[in-house]
Steps between C-alpha positions, in 0.01 A plus 500: 500500500457197722800275540446147366448217747807316624654262248436139597799275429609144559870476583620172354841355589678206659736755660301605805558455876291247695478385857760231440736715283454853636793649300420330168435768237475771767584760229170421318304540819675826582419653159139386533458641852604844384281477190193408701576768759451758226127432519486483121539122468342203673662161467447135580806274481514162329837353592518134385733262690625156394287209601660247731304244701725443804597741777744279696857629566627197308407676176713808566416828322219338301305440818470877549264517199255262664480732803400807300126566547261552212399839632667759718511873570812716510517878531119510463516326162304187415735233363415169331749223456376255232721192477662419168696195390874567472676190364875475550703534174179544298391815684662744260281389212177405685472750782333782298221255414459363851499854641229597254284196588538555874420872485215507248224374734618735773483805273160395370377482862647843575319639194167365629541638852646840394619561147843649429637726231841350420764244587830641640759220459856488635788299351482417127553125518302299586270752673466757222442230239218346704359850575469584131323171439267579795428846360418358165267239655321753720512795261701713740803723427830389642810693606824310565798616704854367415698467820832325445591145403174477303665728244872473575530120508196308388496627136825313459282188469308457177152412631483762774630762257227415253232512772637822649490675165145365445394640841664831409300518178178407684540731800322834501785662694855408596701640790871440574645584842830623346625648175730194467198265489329721248810495281500117520134483395566733205798286401270199498271674257244688712436850367651748740196725506304211654722479809478747789770515764361533854768422753427373847501749784591467865294543813667809645308473829601142575857537365643809656818612680514423867758521772768241418393194684745278678654234289335156517650270769814299429629749241861604531595873493538640149281572200175304464396389152145386425383274217121457464330255271396141442789258528518408133789507261411815307497717810878471528528445875792269423695785343452715811614213729802439272591872525530483883862371513590826320298701757641376831319751721155445356211285622232384258132458597288301253119541524320238297427132469529255209652192348854638490537534877705182554734584211552854628567373853756255363664778297536721804662210688736419213617865489537516880254790530215314680560719809424809286182375321161498670208323329190676635241293314187656356446846655152655497478802275416744782813382691743583224536871591684397820748299300556777249555749783757272662697454179772705335398378153247282322666264245307366197724293275226338294529402135152621401262757648198682356470781755638378836298644785761418764728768356241773548397364843861521623549851352177622663652395834810701413709187426704517176518198272751301291327339200589301194499699179215299336150564364307745718767548769681796325162679472470488877864561597537802274682742731786493747276561796313180417807273502739318273461265204714187479738508198537120477276231648784316666611477867772750429266733315248485789771557761646797307157665472428448871838644596446803277171569680646445846794729420272783385149437636236755389320701762201294617274802488584545133433130434155542654432810291592302189248229590226761556487544120344153479169531686209295367304805390620513139460127452146505636409793272651318202304186572170686527577680175563168329178349635292800393651498151425132455142529628437804281 
């Protein structure tokens, strides 16, 4: 019996890397790369970006949006970046509509050049809401993946919650990247049989054990801690910095950029630990293995996570982790060889968890073996099964 032709999809999300923001939504791109590599799925990416007319440095982070091209190619995938209007303060209520209006002509054009079978959307709000509207307008099935704050935080607001539940009812399939996010959707009223858990995997070829590299320059002798993530409040970098006075031999490397940098720098100065904190800025994804290899532990003290890829990336390099006991984190750090969970999200709680790990570090080979359970193969197979079920 002949195998059916490859499934043609449109990946629809605002969480996708681009030439200006190469690490933005890298987890969506990674999942898609492995899916397409199966040979069973073909995809074109529609990744809308906010419209902004000026590219001068005077306009700060907004100027980056003006520099993002309308078309680009990454990892042999064709990517379109329609521009949508994102109004400050009003964006939460209007963005699903402006996303829909910006993307509709692009998807109609894609249908004319080469039709597609379904829309694969990532992030429930506003992306998933707009995707369900697009599917309805174009008579295409839609599958939506819940990834984190779209389910853990945004339903706390009345309008997004109503729209998220409407999108859940209208979607032909729903994926959650962790059991915790599925539980949240069910608590909101989504029937549990409609939600499939497909956790993210890790690239075991890129992230792998290597000879311990020399510590980065200007780092004092002693344990090296690494914190990776955008410099925003929910990532908890401030808690890790505030734990350093209780960990006098440790140096902290922070890989990431964002609006909290000046506040974090001031905090390190106020606590007299500036000489033990290194802000590395945004680090390309393929350069992270060197940092993991040079570190004694990865620290993730965030308040919310769907399925944090940095934990698996560190473990795949043999580096154990210390993570807050929230949302999807306990599903990743589920054994001693993986690392330690933080009992309390306070500076003392973070310091205690780090000290426990440093006092009894797991064997790095065992940490790598634990990470090997999380290849992308099962996730890819689960996606294909979902797509085939919907199209049947």
